[in-house]
N, C-alpha and C positions, 0 to 999 in steps of 0.2 A: 547068435547070442552076444558076442563081443560088440557088434554094431550098435545095439540098443544102449549099452552102457555109455558110449561116447556121446550120444544125443542128450542124455540126462545131464551130463557135466556141462555141456554148452548152455543149457537152459538155466542152470544155477548161476553161471557167470553173468548172464544178461540181467538177472534179477538184482544181483549185487550192484551192478552199474546204475540201475534205476534208483536204488536206494541212496547211493552216493550223491547223485544229482539232486534228489529231493532234500537232502541235508544241507547242501551248499546254498541253495536259493533263499531259504528263510534267513540264514545268517547274514547275507548281503543286505537284505531289507532292513534288518535290525540295526545294522551299522549305519545305513543311510538316515534312518529316523533319529538315531543318537547324534549324528553329526549335524542334522538340521536344527535340533533344539538349541544348542548354544548360539548359533547364528541368529536365530529369531530373538533371543534375549538381548543381544548386543545392540541391535538397531534402535530401539526406543531410548536407550541410554545415551547414544550419540546425539539424537535429536534434542533431548532435554538440555544437554550441555550447550548446544548452539543457541537455544532460546533464552538462556539466562542473562546474557549481557543487555538485551533490549528490555526484558521484563524488569530488571533491577535498576533502571534509570531513576534517579531521584530528582524531583522538582520541589522547589520550596514555595512557601506562602508568598503571594504577590508576584510570582513568576508569570511571564507571558508565554503561552504555548499556542500551537496551531492544531486544531482539530479539522481534518480534511473536509468534512461535509459542512462545516459551519464557519471556518476561518479562525481568526485570532481571538483568543480568550484569555482571561486572567484567573489564576488560581486564588479563590477567595477563602477556602478552608480545606483542611486535611482532616477528615473524620474517620471514626471507626464504628462499625456496627456488627452485631452478632446475628448472623443469618444461618439458621439450621445448625446451631451449635458451633459455628466457625466464625472467628473474628476476621472481618474483612475491612481493610483500609481503602479509602477512596478519595479522589480529588473532587472538589466542587469548583467548576469552571464557569465563569460568567462571560458570555459572549454579548457585549454591549450593542453591537450593530443589529443583532437579531432579538435582543432582549430575552435571552435564553440562558438558563443555568443547566449545565451538564454534570452528570455524576459518572465519573470514570474510575473503576476499581484499579488500584495500583498494580495488581498482577495481570491486568488486561490493558495496559497502556501502550501497546505496540503501535497504535494508530496516531498517538500524539507525537509531535516533534517540537523541538525548541524553535524560537523565532530566528529568522535569518540573521547572518552577520552583515556588517557594513560592506564587506567585500562582495557578498552575494547580492546585496541591493545594487551595487555598482554594475554588476554583470546584468541584472535585470534591466537597468537603464539602457545598457548597450543593446540588449535584445529589442527593446521598445523602439530603438532608433533604426533598426533594420527594416528592409522592405517586407510587407506581408506576403505569406505564401497562400495563394488561393488555389484550392484543388478543384478539379472539374467533376467531382463526384456529386451525387444528389445531396440536397441540403439536409434532408432527414438523417442521412449517414454522418455528414459533417457535424451536424448539431449534436449527435450522440458522442462523437469524438471530443468535441469541445467541452461538453458537460462532464465527461470522464476526466479530462485534464483539470478542469476547475475543482472537482471533488477529489483529485489525487492527493492534494496537500503539498505537491511539489511546486515550489515558487517559480522555477524556470518555465515549467509547463503553463503556469498561470500567466506569466508575462507573454508567452507565445500566443495565447488565446487573445489577450488584450491587443497585441500587435496585429494579429491576423484579422480581427473583427473591427479594427479601427477604420473609421471613414473620415477623411480630411475634408469633410463638408458638413454644413449645418442643415442640409435638406433632408427631412425625415423620409421622403419617398425613396431615397437612395439606399435605405436599409429597411429590411422587413421587421415586423414586430418581434418575432422570435430571435432574430439576429441581434436586435437592439437590447433585448432582455439579457441574453447571454453575455454581451459586451459589458453591460452595466454591472452584472453580477461579478464578472472577472475583474473589472476595473476597481470596484469597491473592495473586493477581497485583497487585491494587491495594494491598494491605497492604505488600507487599515494596517497592513504589516509595515509599510514604508513609514507611517506615522509613529509606530512603536519603536522601530529600530533607529530612525533618524532623530526621534524626540523633537519633532517640529509640529506646527499647527496643520490642520487639514488643508487650509488654503495654500500654504507653502508647498506641501506635498503635491497637491493638484497642479500647481504651476510647474513643478519639476517634471511630473509625468506627462503633462500636456505638451511641454516643450520637446521632450524626447519623442513624442508621437506626432509632432508637427501640428498640434491642435491649438496653438496660440492664436492663430488668426480667427479661429471659430469663436473663442472666448472673447476676443476683442470686438467682434461683430455683434455678439449677444449683448455686450455692455452698451 
C-alpha cells in the first residue's frame, strides 16, 4: 500500500510542470508583438522627414528648370486647382525645343532640377575635350545606356554621351542612323542648357562646344 501513494505524488508534480510551461510561452509571444508595433510606427516617420527638403524646393515664375526626359524648360505659370476636394499647386513649364508644355505638381517635383552653374558648364567643356570611351559591348546595350544617361537629367552624364558619340568626321557612313540620332539628341539637350546659363546665342554656344569636341574642321568644310 505505501508504494501506490508515492506513484500518485510523482504524477501530480509532472502535471504542474506542464502547466507552468504553457503559461510562459504565450506571455513571450505577447511581449514580442508589443515590441514589434512601436518599431513599425517609427519607420514611415523617418522616411517622411527625409523627403521634405526635396519636395519643398521653391521655383519662381520665369525660372529655368530641367526636366530629365525633355530638357530645359521655363516656368510660365504657377497655378492652383481643386481635384477631389484637395487644392493642388502646380508649375506650367514650357519646353521650347520640343514645343511642349508640362504640368508638374509642386509636391511631386523631385524630378525637376535647377539649371547648371557656370562652374558646372566649365566642367562639361573639360569633359567634351577628353577622349571618347568606346566599349566593346553590343550596340543595342550601349544604346540603352546612352539613352538612360540622356534622360537622367544629370548634365555630366549628358556631356559624356556627347563626347563618346562624337565623330571627328563629316562622313555619314562612319556613324549609324541610331548612333547619329542619340548624338544629336544629347548634343541639343546640352546646347540648350549652355545657351541659358551662358546667356549667349545658339551660334556662339555651338562654336564653343564644337571647339571642345574638335569639330571645328567639320564646320569649316561644310561652309
